[in-house]
C-alpha positions as CSV (number, residue, x, y, z in Angstrom):
1,M,0.0,0.0,0.0
2,Q,1.3,3.4,-0.9
3,V,1.0,6.6,1.2
4,G,1.9,10.3,0.6
5,Q,5.2,11.3,2.3
6,L,5.2,14.6,4.2
7,T,8.0,16.8,5.5
8,I,7.7,17.8,9.2
9,E,6.7,21.3,8.0
10,E,4.0,19.9,5.7
11,K,2.7,17.7,8.6
12,D,2.5,20.7,10.9
13,Q,0.4,22.6,8.2
14,L,-2.1,19.7,7.9
15,V,-2.7,18.9,11.6
16,G,-6.2,20.0,12.5
17,Q,-7.1,21.0,9.0
18,T,-10.0,19.7,6.8
19,L,-9.5,18.1,3.5
20,A,-13.2,18.2,2.8
21,P,-16.2,19.1,5.0
22,D,-16.1,17.1,8.3
23,W,-13.0,15.2,7.1
24,Y,-9.7,16.0,8.7
25,F,-6.2,15.2,7.7
26,N,-4.6,12.5,9.9
27,P,-0.8,12.6,9.4
28,V,0.9,9.6,11.1
29,E,4.4,8.3,11.5
30,D,5.3,5.1,9.7
31,G,7.6,2.3,10.9
32,N,10.8,3.3,9.1
33,T,13.9,4.4,11.0
34,P,13.8,7.3,11.2
35,P,10.0,7.4,10.7
36,N,8.3,9.3,7.9
37,W,5.2,11.5,8.3
38,V,2.6,10.3,5.9
39,I,-1.1,10.6,4.9
40,S,-3.3,8.1,3.0
41,T,-3.9,8.2,-0.7
42,Q,-7.6,8.6,0.1
43,E,-6.8,11.9,1.9
44,M,-4.7,13.0,-1.1
45,D,-7.3,12.0,-3.7
46,N,-10.3,13.4,-1.9
47,C,-8.8,16.7,-0.8
48,I,-11.0,19.6,-2.0
49,N,-9.7,22.3,0.3
50,P,-8.1,24.9,-2.0
51,D,-5.4,25.6,0.7
52,F,-4.1,22.1,0.6
53,L,-4.5,20.9,-3.0
54,W,-0.7,20.5,-3.0
55,V,-1.1,17.2,-1.2
56,K,-2.2,15.7,-4.5
57,D,1.4,16.0,-5.7
58,L,3.1,14.4,-2.7
59,P,5.7,11.7,-3.4
60,L,4.3,8.2,-2.8
61,I,6.2,5.7,-0.7
62,E,5.4,2.2,0.5
63,W,3.6,2.0,3.9
64,V,5.7,0.4,6.6
65,A,3.6,-0.3,9.7
66,P,5.1,0.8,13.0
67,I,6.1,-1.9,15.4
68,P,3.8,-1.7,18.5
69,P,5.6,-1.2,21.8
70,P,5.9,-4.4,23.9
71,F,3.3,-5.0,26.6
72,P,4.6,-4.9,30.1
73,P,5.0,-8.4,31.6
74,T,2.0,-9.6,33.5
75,E,2.3,-11.4,36.8
């Protein structure tokens, strides 16, 4: 699965912003080392907010799922 790669500055611009009415951008970190900030291709394709149409031109990279932190041992 591919996702759109963001710079930190681009991620900061998108947090809390709408891509369409009642639909907010959701930048997340992937599982690469160091992690990349990314958004889904659905967010890219469905963006109609004129302030953020640049997301349609983001470079695409393969999604690498983050490794969940280990659970603490149970007794």
